[in-house]
PDB file of N, H, CA, C and O in Angstrom:
ATOM      1  N   UNK A   1       0.958  -1.182   0.170  1.00  0.00           N
ATOM      2  CA  UNK A   1       0.001   0.067   0.081  1.00  0.00           C
ATOM      3  C   UNK A   1       1.018   1.191   0.021  1.00  0.00           C
ATOM      4  O   UNK A   1       2.045   1.347   0.682  1.00  0.00           O
ATOM      5  N   UNK A   2       0.484   1.931  -0.926  1.00  0.00           N
ATOM      6  H   UNK A   2      -0.350   1.804  -1.463  1.00  0.00           H
ATOM      7  CA  UNK A   2       1.085   3.530  -0.872  1.00  0.00           C
ATOM      8  C   UNK A   2       0.887   4.263   0.278  1.00  0.00           C
ATOM      9  O   UNK A   2      -0.064   4.091   1.042  1.00  0.00           O
ATOM     10  N   UNK A   3       2.130   5.418   0.478  1.00  0.00           N
ATOM     11  H   UNK A   3       2.903   5.558  -0.142  1.00  0.00           H
ATOM     12  CA  UNK A   3       2.379   6.113   1.692  1.00  0.00           C
ATOM     13  C   UNK A   3       1.318   7.412   1.437  1.00  0.00           C
ATOM     14  O   UNK A   3       1.257   8.165   0.466  1.00  0.00           O
ATOM     15  N   UNK A   4       0.833   7.398   2.177  1.00  0.00           N
ATOM     16  H   UNK A   4       0.883   6.786   2.967  1.00  0.00           H
ATOM     17  CA  UNK A   4       0.233   8.860   2.390  1.00  0.00           C
ATOM     18  C   UNK A   4       0.949  10.121   1.949  1.00  0.00           C
ATOM     19  O   UNK A   4       1.885  10.107   2.749  1.00  0.00           O
ATOM     20  N   UNK A   5       1.101  11.033   1.321  1.00  0.00           N
ATOM     21  H   UNK A   5       0.341  11.045   0.671  1.00  0.00           H
ATOM     22  CA  UNK A   5       1.407  12.355   0.980  1.00  0.00           C
ATOM     23  C   UNK A   5       1.574  13.233   1.873  1.00  0.00           C
ATOM     24  O   UNK A   5       0.586  13.967   1.883  1.00  0.00           O
ATOM     25  N   UNK A   6       2.586  13.637   2.892  1.00  0.00           N
ATOM     26  H   UNK A   6       3.389  13.041   2.884  1.00  0.00           H
ATOM     27  CA  UNK A   6       2.217  14.209   3.608  1.00  0.00           C
ATOM     28  C   UNK A   6       2.067  15.888   3.126  1.00  0.00           C
ATOM     29  O   UNK A   6       2.520  16.312   2.063  1.00  0.00           O
ATOM     30  N   UNK A   7       1.435  16.618   4.007  1.00  0.00           N
ATOM     31  H   UNK A   7       1.068  16.274   4.871  1.00  0.00           H
ATOM     32  CA  UNK A   7       1.056  17.785   3.266  1.00  0.00           C
ATOM     33  C   UNK A   7       2.393  18.788   3.350  1.00  0.00           C
ATOM     34  O   UNK A   7       3.073  18.518   4.340  1.00  0.00           O
ATOM     35  N   UNK A   8       2.824  19.671   2.697  1.00  0.00           N
ATOM     36  H   UNK A   8       2.272  19.891   1.893  1.00  0.00           H
ATOM     37  CA  UNK A   8       4.028  20.824   2.580  1.00  0.00           C
ATOM     38  C   UNK A   8       3.180  21.750   3.163  1.00  0.00           C
ATOM     39  O   UNK A   8       2.945  22.524   2.235  1.00  0.00           O
ATOM     40  N   UNK A   9       2.552  22.159   4.181  1.00  0.00           N
ATOM     41  H   UNK A   9       2.743  21.531   4.935  1.00  0.00           H
ATOM     42  CA  UNK A   9       2.170  23.323   4.690  1.00  0.00           C
ATOM     43  C   UNK A   9       2.896  24.611   5.095  1.00  0.00           C
ATOM     44  O   UNK A   9       3.174  24.343   6.264  1.00  0.00           O
ATOM     45  N   UNK A  10       3.321  25.692   4.893  1.00  0.00           N
ATOM     46  H   UNK A  10       3.095  25.909   3.943  1.00  0.00           H
ATOM     47  CA  UNK A  10       3.793  26.378   5.887  1.00  0.00           C
ATOM     48  C   UNK A  10       3.143  27.653   6.434  1.00  0.00           C
ATOM     49  O   UNK A  10       2.815  28.415   5.525  1.00  0.00           O
ATOM     50  N   UNK A  11       2.920  28.010   7.426  1.00  0.00           N
ATOM     51  H   UNK A  11       3.186  27.390   8.165  1.00  0.00           H
ATOM     52  CA  UNK A  11       2.402  29.332   7.496  1.00  0.00           C
ATOM     53  C   UNK A  11       3.572  29.897   8.383  1.00  0.00           C
ATOM     54  O   UNK A  11       4.331  29.241   9.097  1.00  0.00           O
ATOM     55  N   UNK A  12       3.552  31.303   8.176  1.00  0.00           N
ATOM     56  H   UNK A  12       2.936  31.835   7.596  1.00  0.00           H
ATOM     57  CA  UNK A  12       4.404  31.995   8.879  1.00  0.00           C
ATOM     58  C   UNK A  12       4.130  31.603  10.767  1.00  0.00           C
ATOM     59  O   UNK A  12       3.054  31.221  11.229  1.00  0.00           O
ATOM     60  N   UNK A  13       5.157  31.787  11.416  1.00  0.00           N
ATOM     61  H   UNK A  13       6.031  32.098  11.041  1.00  0.00           H
ATOM     62  CA  UNK A  13       4.776  32.426  12.789  1.00  0.00           C
ATOM     63  C   UNK A  13       4.001  33.243  13.226  1.00  0.00           C
ATOM     64  O   UNK A  13       3.137  32.984  14.064  1.00  0.00           O
ATOM     65  N   UNK A  14       4.195  34.297  12.741  1.00  0.00           N
ATOM     66  H   UNK A  14       4.897  34.507  12.061  1.00  0.00           H
ATOM     67  CA  UNK A  14       3.509  35.600  12.717  1.00  0.00           C
ATOM     68  C   UNK A  14       1.915  35.428  12.436  1.00  0.00           C
ATOM     69  O   UNK A  14       1.141  36.144  13.070  1.00  0.00           O
ATOM     70  N   UNK A  15       1.493  34.633  11.638  1.00  0.00           N
ATOM     71  H   UNK A  15       2.122  34.051  11.123  1.00  0.00           H
ATOM     72  CA  UNK A  15       0.499  34.635  10.753  1.00  0.00           C
ATOM     73  C   UNK A  15      -0.516  33.472  11.734  1.00  0.00           C
ATOM     74  O   UNK A  15      -1.675  33.382  11.328  1.00  0.00           O
ATOM     75  N   UNK A  16      -0.261  32.868  12.593  1.00  0.00           N
ATOM     76  H   UNK A  16       0.680  32.941  12.923  1.00  0.00           H
ATOM     77  CA  UNK A  16      -0.277  31.337  12.913  1.00  0.00           C
ATOM     78  C   UNK A  16      -1.630  32.160  13.860  1.00  0.00           C
ATOM     79  O   UNK A  16      -1.578  33.221  14.482  1.00  0.00           O
ATOM     80  N   UNK A  17      -2.804  31.197  13.670  1.00  0.00           N
ATOM     81  H   UNK A  17      -2.846  30.336  13.165  1.00  0.00           H
ATOM     82  CA  UNK A  17      -4.064  31.635  14.238  1.00  0.00           C
ATOM     83  C   UNK A  17      -4.668  33.226  14.098  1.00  0.00           C
ATOM     84  O   UNK A  17      -5.589  33.535  14.855  1.00  0.00           O
ATOM     85  N   UNK A  18      -4.254  34.029  13.326  1.00  0.00           N
ATOM     86  H   UNK A  18      -3.506  33.777  12.712  1.00  0.00           H
ATOM     87  CA  UNK A  18      -5.081  35.438  13.052  1.00  0.00           C
ATOM     88  C   UNK A  18      -6.023  35.051  12.313  1.00  0.00           C
ATOM     89  O   UNK A  18      -7.021  35.754  12.467  1.00  0.00           O
ATOM     90  N   UNK A  19      -6.153  34.179  11.520  1.00  0.00           N
ATOM     91  H   UNK A  19      -5.342  33.608  11.395  1.00  0.00           H
ATOM     92  CA  UNK A  19      -8.083  34.043  11.319  1.00  0.00           C
ATOM     93  C   UNK A  19      -8.849  33.918  12.380  1.00  0.00           C
ATOM     94  O   UNK A  19      -9.845  34.629  12.513  1.00  0.00           O
ATOM     95  N   UNK A  20      -8.418  32.802  13.475  1.00  0.00           N
ATOM     96  H   UNK A  20      -7.609  32.225  13.367  1.00  0.00           H
ATOM     97  CA  UNK A  20      -9.407  32.242  14.393  1.00  0.00           C
ATOM     98  C   UNK A  20      -9.156  33.937  15.467  1.00  0.00           C
ATOM     99  O   UNK A  20     -10.024  34.287  16.267  1.00  0.00           O
ATOM    100  N   UNK A  21      -8.138  34.580  15.294  1.00  0.00           N
ATOM    101  H   UNK A  21      -7.433  34.296  14.644  1.00  0.00           H
ATOM    102  CA  UNK A  21      -8.694  35.988  16.334  1.00  0.00           C
ATOM    103  C   UNK A  21      -9.334  36.620  15.704  1.00  0.00           C
ATOM    104  O   UNK A  21     -10.133  37.357  16.281  1.00  0.00           O
ATOM    105  N   UNK A  22      -9.280  36.620  14.359  1.00  0.00           N
ATOM    106  H   UNK A  22      -8.630  36.021  13.890  1.00  0.00           H
ATOM    107  CA  UNK A  22      -9.992  37.699  13.556  1.00  0.00           C
ATOM    108  C   UNK A  22     -11.435  37.478  14.158  1.00  0.00           C
ATOM    109  O   UNK A  22     -11.998  38.292  14.889  1.00  0.00           O
ATOM    110  N   UNK A  23     -12.088  35.963  13.652  1.00  0.00           N
ATOM    111  H   UNK A  23     -11.630  35.301  13.058  1.00  0.00           H
ATOM    112  CA  UNK A  23     -13.209  35.126  13.915  1.00  0.00           C
ATOM    113  C   UNK A  23     -13.856  35.530  15.309  1.00  0.00           C
ATOM    114  O   UNK A  23     -15.011  35.856  15.582  1.00  0.00           O
ATOM    115  N   UNK A  24     -12.771  35.403  16.062  1.00  0.00           N
ATOM    116  H   UNK A  24     -11.833  35.138  15.840  1.00  0.00           H
ATOM    117  CA  UNK A  24     -13.246  35.667  18.052  1.00  0.00           C
ATOM    118  C   UNK A  24     -13.901  36.848  18.263  1.00  0.00           C
ATOM    119  O   UNK A  24     -14.746  37.033  19.138  1.00  0.00           O
ATOM    120  N   UNK A  25     -13.348  37.991  17.121  1.00  0.00           N
ATOM    121  H   UNK A  25     -12.662  37.841  16.410  1.00  0.00           H
ATOM    122  CA  UNK A  25     -13.683  39.208  17.316  1.00  0.00           C
ATOM    123  C   UNK A  25     -14.845  39.483  16.261  1.00  0.00           C
ATOM    124  O   UNK A  25     -15.266  40.640  16.270  1.00  0.00           O
ATOM    125  N   UNK A  26     -15.277  38.834  15.591  1.00  0.00           N
ATOM    126  H   UNK A  26     -14.935  37.894  15.584  1.00  0.00           H
ATOM    127  CA  UNK A  26     -16.638  38.592  15.167  1.00  0.00           C
ATOM    128  C   UNK A  26     -17.632  37.899  15.733  1.00  0.00           C
ATOM    129  O   UNK A  26     -18.784  37.934  15.300  1.00  0.00           O
ATOM    130  N   UNK A  27     -17.127  36.958  17.125  1.00  0.00           N
ATOM    131  H   UNK A  27     -16.192  36.930  17.477  1.00  0.00           H
ATOM    132  CA  UNK A  27     -17.765  36.403  17.748  1.00  0.00           C
ATOM    133  C   UNK A  27     -18.824  35.247  17.146  1.00  0.00           C
ATOM    134  O   UNK A  27     -19.981  34.907  17.392  1.00  0.00           O
ATOM    135  N   UNK A  28     -17.842  34.869  16.284  1.00  0.00           N
ATOM    136  H   UNK A  28     -16.902  35.145  16.084  1.00  0.00           H
ATOM    137  CA  UNK A  28     -17.566  33.350  15.719  1.00  0.00           C
ATOM    138  C   UNK A  28     -16.771  32.213  16.157  1.00  0.00           C
ATOM    139  O   UNK A  28     -15.765  32.211  16.866  1.00  0.00           O
ATOM    140  N   UNK A  29     -17.244  31.481  15.745  1.00  0.00           N
ATOM    141  H   UNK A  29     -18.062  31.483  15.170  1.00  0.00           H
ATOM    142  CA  UNK A  29     -15.987  30.144  15.432  1.00  0.00           C
ATOM    143  C   UNK A  29     -15.295  30.345  14.279  1.00  0.00           C
ATOM    144  O   UNK A  29     -15.915  30.890  13.366  1.00  0.00           O
ATOM    145  N   UNK A  30     -13.808  29.943  14.041  1.00  0.00           N
ATOM    146  H   UNK A  30     -13.304  29.500  14.783  1.00  0.00           H
ATOM    147  CA  UNK A  30     -13.242  29.989  12.669  1.00  0.00           C
ATOM    148  C   UNK A  30     -14.223  28.992  11.604  1.00  0.00           C
ATOM    149  O   UNK A  30     -14.209  29.319  10.417  1.00  0.00           O
ATOM    150  N   UNK A  31     -14.723  28.280  11.844  1.00  0.00           N
ATOM    151  H   UNK A  31     -14.735  28.014  12.809  1.00  0.00           H
ATOM    152  CA  UNK A  31     -15.587  27.437  10.748  1.00  0.00           C
ATOM    153  C   UNK A  31     -17.058  28.710  10.261  1.00  0.00           C
ATOM    154  O   UNK A  31     -17.375  28.932   9.093  1.00  0.00           O
ATOM    155  N   UNK A  32     -17.687  29.320  11.406  1.00  0.00           N
ATOM    156  H   UNK A  32     -17.429  29.140  12.356  1.00  0.00           H
ATOM    157  CA  UNK A  32     -18.580  30.114  11.202  1.00  0.00           C
ATOM    158  C   UNK A  32     -18.298  30.843   9.951  1.00  0.00           C
ATOM    159  O   UNK A  32     -18.838  30.800   8.845  1.00  0.00           O
ATOM    160  N   UNK A  33     -17.082  31.679  10.526  1.00  0.00           N
ATOM    161  H   UNK A  33     -16.644  31.713  11.424  1.00  0.00           H
ATOM    162  CA  UNK A  33     -16.850  33.058  10.321  1.00  0.00           C
ATOM    163  C   UNK A  33     -16.174  32.496   8.895  1.00  0.00           C
ATOM    164  O   UNK A  33     -16.344  33.390   8.067  1.00  0.00           O
ATOM    165  N   UNK A  34     -15.465  31.351   8.276  1.00  0.00           N
ATOM    166  H   UNK A  34     -15.327  30.624   8.949  1.00  0.00           H
ATOM    167  CA  UNK A  34     -14.990  31.124   6.872  1.00  0.00           C
ATOM    168  C   UNK A  34     -16.300  30.929   6.083  1.00  0.00           C
ATOM    169  O   UNK A  34     -16.441  31.406   4.957  1.00  0.00           O
ATOM    170  N   UNK A  35     -17.351  30.140   6.776  1.00  0.00           N
ATOM    171  H   UNK A  35     -17.236  29.753   7.691  1.00  0.00           H
ATOM    172  CA  UNK A  35     -18.485  30.002   6.195  1.00  0.00           C
ATOM    173  C   UNK A  35     -19.067  31.534   5.470  1.00  0.00           C
ATOM    174  O   UNK A  35     -19.402  31.837   4.325  1.00  0.00           O
ATOM    175  N   UNK A  36     -18.992  32.258   6.721  1.00  0.00           N
ATOM    176  H   UNK A  36     -18.720  32.012   7.651  1.00  0.00           H
ATOM    177  CA  UNK A  36     -19.697  33.834   6.158  1.00  0.00           C
ATOM    178  C   UNK A  36     -18.711  34.565   5.415  1.00  0.00           C
ATOM    179  O   UNK A  36     -19.145  35.599   4.908  1.00  0.00           O
ATOM    180  N   UNK A  37     -17.528  34.313   5.218  1.00  0.00           N
ATOM    181  H   UNK A  37     -17.175  33.473   5.630  1.00  0.00           H
ATOM    182  CA  UNK A  37     -16.797  34.937   4.223  1.00  0.00           C
ATOM    183  C   UNK A  37     -17.197  34.475   3.258  1.00  0.00           C
ATOM    184  O   UNK A  37     -17.887  35.260   2.607  1.00  0.00           O
ATOM    185  N   UNK A  38     -17.078  33.532   2.850  1.00  0.00           N
ATOM    186  H   UNK A  38     -16.518  32.894   3.379  1.00  0.00           H
ATOM    187  CA  UNK A  38     -17.027  32.534   1.470  1.00  0.00           C
ATOM    188  C   UNK A  38     -18.213  32.862   1.183  1.00  0.00           C
ATOM    189  O   UNK A  38     -18.435  33.089  -0.007  1.00  0.00           O
ATOM    190  N   UNK A  39     -19.126  32.965   1.979  1.00  0.00           N
ATOM    191  H   UNK A  39     -18.946  32.781   2.945  1.00  0.00           H
ATOM    192  CA  UNK A  39     -20.900  33.263   1.150  1.00  0.00           C
ATOM    193  C   UNK A  39     -20.971  34.914   0.644  1.00  0.00           C
ATOM    194  O   UNK A  39     -21.864  35.261  -0.129  1.00  0.00           O
ATOM    195  N   UNK A  40     -20.218  35.636   1.018  1.00  0.00           N
ATOM    196  H   UNK A  40     -19.493  35.355   1.646  1.00  0.00           H
ATOM    197  CA  UNK A  40     -19.682  36.874   0.430  1.00  0.00           C
ATOM    198  C   UNK A  40     -18.431  37.533   0.301  1.00  0.00           C
ATOM    199  O   UNK A  40     -18.210  38.595   0.884  1.00  0.00           O
ATOM    200  N   UNK A  41     -17.375  36.816  -0.622  1.00  0.00           N
ATOM    201  H   UNK A  41     -17.555  35.954  -1.096  1.00  0.00           H
ATOM    202  CA  UNK A  41     -16.202  37.091  -0.706  1.00  0.00           C
ATOM    203  C   UNK A  41     -15.498  38.394  -1.135  1.00  0.00           C
ATOM    204  O   UNK A  41     -14.307  38.672  -0.994  1.00  0.00           O
ATOM    205  N   UNK A  42     -16.355  39.043  -1.617  1.00  0.00           N
ATOM    206  H   UNK A  42     -17.322  38.817  -1.732  1.00  0.00           H
ATOM    207  CA  UNK A  42     -16.160  40.444  -2.119  1.00  0.00           C
ATOM    208  C   UNK A  42     -16.313  41.576  -0.905  1.00  0.00           C
ATOM    209  O   UNK A  42     -15.757  42.673  -0.966  1.00  0.00           O
ATOM    210  N   UNK A  43     -16.924  41.262  -0.091  1.00  0.00           N
ATOM    211  H   UNK A  43     -17.376  40.371  -0.041  1.00  0.00           H
ATOM    212  CA  UNK A  43     -17.215  42.191   1.030  1.00  0.00           C
ATOM    213  C   UNK A  43     -16.040  42.077   1.811  1.00  0.00           C
ATOM    214  O   UNK A  43     -15.848  42.969   2.638  1.00  0.00           O
ATOM    215  N   UNK A  44     -14.961  40.879   1.685  1.00  0.00           N
ATOM    216  H   UNK A  44     -15.117  40.155   1.013  1.00  0.00           H
ATOM    217  CA  UNK A  44     -13.794  41.120   2.652  1.00  0.00           C
ATOM    218  C   UNK A  44     -12.615  41.351   1.691  1.00  0.00           C
ATOM    219  O   UNK A  44     -12.667  41.653   0.498  1.00  0.00           O
ATOM    220  N   UNK A  45     -11.474  41.131   2.522  1.00  0.00           N
ATOM    221  H   UNK A  45     -11.432  40.886   3.491  1.00  0.00           H
ATOM    222  CA  UNK A  45     -10.404  41.616   1.954  1.00  0.00           C
ATOM    223  C   UNK A  45      -9.688  40.099   1.440  1.00  0.00           C
ATOM    224  O   UNK A  45      -9.928  39.036   2.013  1.00  0.00           O
ATOM    225  N   UNK A  46      -8.744  40.235   0.219  1.00  0.00           N
ATOM    226  H   UNK A  46      -8.549  41.098  -0.247  1.00  0.00           H
ATOM    227  CA  UNK A  46      -8.294  39.118  -0.349  1.00  0.00           C
ATOM    228  C   UNK A  46      -7.562  38.458   0.642  1.00  0.00           C
ATOM    229  O   UNK A  46      -7.831  37.260   0.737  1.00  0.00           O
ATOM    230  N   UNK A  47      -6.688  38.908   1.430  1.00  0.00           N
ATOM    231  H   UNK A  47      -6.470  39.880   1.352  1.00  0.00           H
ATOM    232  CA  UNK A  47      -6.332  38.205   2.954  1.00  0.00           C
ATOM    233  C   UNK A  47      -6.949  37.363   3.519  1.00  0.00           C
ATOM    234  O   UNK A  47      -6.556  36.201   3.617  1.00  0.00           O
ATOM    235  N   UNK A  48      -8.178  37.862   4.059  1.00  0.00           N
ATOM    236  H   UNK A  48      -8.497  38.807   3.980  1.00  0.00           H
ATOM    237  CA  UNK A  48      -9.103  37.373   4.861  1.00  0.00           C
ATOM    238  C   UNK A  48      -9.922  36.397   3.628  1.00  0.00           C
ATOM    239  O   UNK A  48     -10.537  35.427   4.072  1.00  0.00           O
ATOM    240  N   UNK A  49      -9.942  36.550   2.570  1.00  0.00           N
ATOM    241  H   UNK A  49      -9.443  37.337   2.209  1.00  0.00           H
ATOM    242  CA  UNK A  49     -10.596  35.409   1.763  1.00  0.00           C
ATOM    243  C   UNK A  49     -10.015  34.218   1.772  1.00  0.00           C
ATOM    244  O   UNK A  49     -10.517  33.132   2.059  1.00  0.00           O
ATOM    245  N   UNK A  50      -8.641  34.541   1.356  1.00  0.00           N
ATOM    246  H   UNK A  50      -8.233  35.424   1.123  1.00  0.00           H
ATOM    247  CA  UNK A  50      -7.636  33.249   1.490  1.00  0.00           C
ATOM    248  C   UNK A  50      -7.473  32.424   2.703  1.00  0.00           C
ATOM    249  O   UNK A  50      -7.176  31.230   2.682  1.00  0.00           O
ATOM    250  N   UNK A  51      -7.707  33.212   3.888  1.00  0.00           N
ATOM    251  H   UNK A  51      -7.947  34.183   3.905  1.00  0.00           H
ATOM    252  CA  UNK A  51      -7.519  32.792   5.262  1.00  0.00           C
ATOM    253  C   UNK A  51      -8.594  32.004   5.578  1.00  0.00           C
ATOM    254  O   UNK A  51      -8.490  30.948   6.202  1.00  0.00           O
ATOM    255  N   UNK A  52      -9.835  32.562   5.092  1.00  0.00           N
ATOM    256  H   UNK A  52      -9.919  33.420   4.585  1.00  0.00           H
ATOM    257  CA  UNK A  52     -11.113  31.767   5.309  1.00  0.00           C
ATOM    258  C   UNK A  52     -10.975  30.183   4.289  1.00  0.00           C
ATOM    259  O   UNK A  52     -11.380  29.110   4.737  1.00  0.00           O
ATOM    260  N   UNK A  53     -10.523  30.281   3.304  1.00  0.00           N
ATOM    261  H   UNK A  53     -10.194  31.153   2.941  1.00  0.00           H
ATOM    262  CA  UNK A  53     -10.651  29.304   2.259  1.00  0.00           C
ATOM    263  C   UNK A  53     -10.113  28.126   3.293  1.00  0.00           C
ATOM    264  O   UNK A  53     -10.744  27.236   3.861  1.00  0.00           O
ATOM    265  N   UNK A  54      -8.483  28.514   3.322  1.00  0.00           N
ATOM    266  H   UNK A  54      -7.969  29.237   2.861  1.00  0.00           H
ATOM    267  CA  UNK A  54      -7.607  27.422   4.153  1.00  0.00           C
ATOM    268  C   UNK A  54      -8.736  27.162   5.192  1.00  0.00           C
ATOM    269  O   UNK A  54      -9.019  25.967   5.283  1.00  0.00           O
ATOM    270  N   UNK A  55      -9.427  27.973   5.973  1.00  0.00           N
ATOM    271  H   UNK A  55      -9.196  28.944   5.899  1.00  0.00           H
ATOM    272  CA  UNK A  55     -10.079  27.189   7.297  1.00  0.00           C
ATOM    273  C   UNK A  55     -11.036  26.202   6.679  1.00  0.00           C
ATOM    274  O   UNK A  55     -11.041  25.049   7.111  1.00  0.00           O
ATOM    275  N   UNK A  56     -11.858  26.565   5.690  1.00  0.00           N
ATOM    276  H   UNK A  56     -11.854  27.502   5.339  1.00  0.00           H
ATOM    277  CA  UNK A  56     -13.025  25.749   5.209  1.00  0.00           C
ATOM    278  C   UNK A  56     -12.228  24.448   4.613  1.00  0.00           C
ATOM    279  O   UNK A  56     -12.752  23.336   4.538  1.00  0.00           O
ATOM    280  N   UNK A  57     -10.863  24.745   4.194  1.00  0.00           N
ATOM    281  H   UNK A  57     -10.438  25.648   4.255  1.00  0.00           H
ATOM    282  CA  UNK A  57     -10.637  23.326   3.398  1.00  0.00           C
ATOM    283  C   UNK A  57      -9.684  22.488   4.400  1.00  0.00           C
ATOM    284  O   UNK A  57      -9.294  21.411   3.948  1.00  0.00           O
ATOM    285  N   UNK A  58      -9.322  22.786   5.504  1.00  0.00           N
ATOM    286  H   UNK A  58      -9.639  23.661   5.871  1.00  0.00           H
ATOM    287  CA  UNK A  58      -8.468  22.288   6.193  1.00  0.00           C
ATOM    288  C   UNK A  58      -8.873  21.704   7.869  1.00  0.00           C
ATOM    289  O   UNK A  58      -8.695  20.629   8.441  1.00  0.00           O
ATOM    290  N   UNK A  59      -9.569  23.171   8.321  1.00  0.00           N
ATOM    291  H   UNK A  59      -9.714  24.045   7.856  1.00  0.00           H
ATOM    292  CA  UNK A  59     -10.084  23.303   9.527  1.00  0.00           C
ATOM    293  C   UNK A  59     -11.714  22.738  10.164  1.00  0.00           C
ATOM    294  O   UNK A  59     -12.107  22.385  11.276  1.00  0.00           O
ATOM    295  N   UNK A  60     -12.304  22.868   8.921  1.00  0.00           N
ATOM    296  H   UNK A  60     -11.985  23.156   8.017  1.00  0.00           H
ATOM    297  CA  UNK A  60     -13.425  22.758   8.856  1.00  0.00           C
ATOM    298  C   UNK A  60     -14.351  21.427   8.629  1.00  0.00           C
ATOM    299  O   UNK A  60     -15.579  21.415   8.714  1.00  0.00           O
ATOM    300  N   UNK A  61     -13.587  20.409   8.350  1.00  0.00           N
ATOM    301  H   UNK A  61     -12.589  20.419   8.281  1.00  0.00           H
ATOM    302  CA  UNK A  61     -13.663  19.194   7.258  1.00  0.00           C
ATOM    303  C   UNK A  61     -14.229  18.415   8.819  1.00  0.00           C
ATOM    304  O   UNK A  61     -13.677  18.652   9.893  1.00  0.00           O
ATOM    305  N   UNK A  62     -15.248  17.606   8.689  1.00  0.00           N
ATOM    306  H   UNK A  62     -15.697  17.413   7.816  1.00  0.00           H
ATOM    307  CA  UNK A  62     -15.552  16.737   9.560  1.00  0.00           C
ATOM    308  C   UNK A  62     -14.594  15.503   9.214  1.00  0.00           C
ATOM    309  O   UNK A  62     -14.148  15.260   8.093  1.00  0.00           O
ATOM    310  N   UNK A  63     -14.314  14.633  10.599  1.00  0.00           N
ATOM    311  H   UNK A  63     -14.676  14.831  11.510  1.00  0.00           H
ATOM    312  CA  UNK A  63     -13.363  13.562  10.709  1.00  0.00           C
ATOM    313  C   UNK A  63     -14.358  12.569  10.241  1.00  0.00           C
ATOM    314  O   UNK A  63     -15.428  12.776  10.813  1.00  0.00           O
ATOM    315  N   UNK A  64     -14.421  11.458   9.328  1.00  0.00           N
ATOM    316  H   UNK A  64     -13.551  11.290   8.864  1.00  0.00           H
ATOM    317  CA  UNK A  64     -15.508  10.365   9.160  1.00  0.00           C
ATOM    318  C   UNK A  64     -14.290   9.065   9.850  1.00  0.00           C
ATOM    319  O   UNK A  64     -14.638   7.889   9.960  1.00  0.00           O
TER     320      UNK A  64
END
């Protein structure tokens, strides 16, 4: 059986947790905030949209 390829995701230490902090300031969980941002991305900055997309793809998936 083939080994699973490990993801090589690099996040700057200064950026780590910044979306969670932003979401908490809005009174939401990171997943709720990601859903809110992705439902209307033109309303938010490009940086927040990228962070929301990352959160949606990696942090908000339910494990089966």
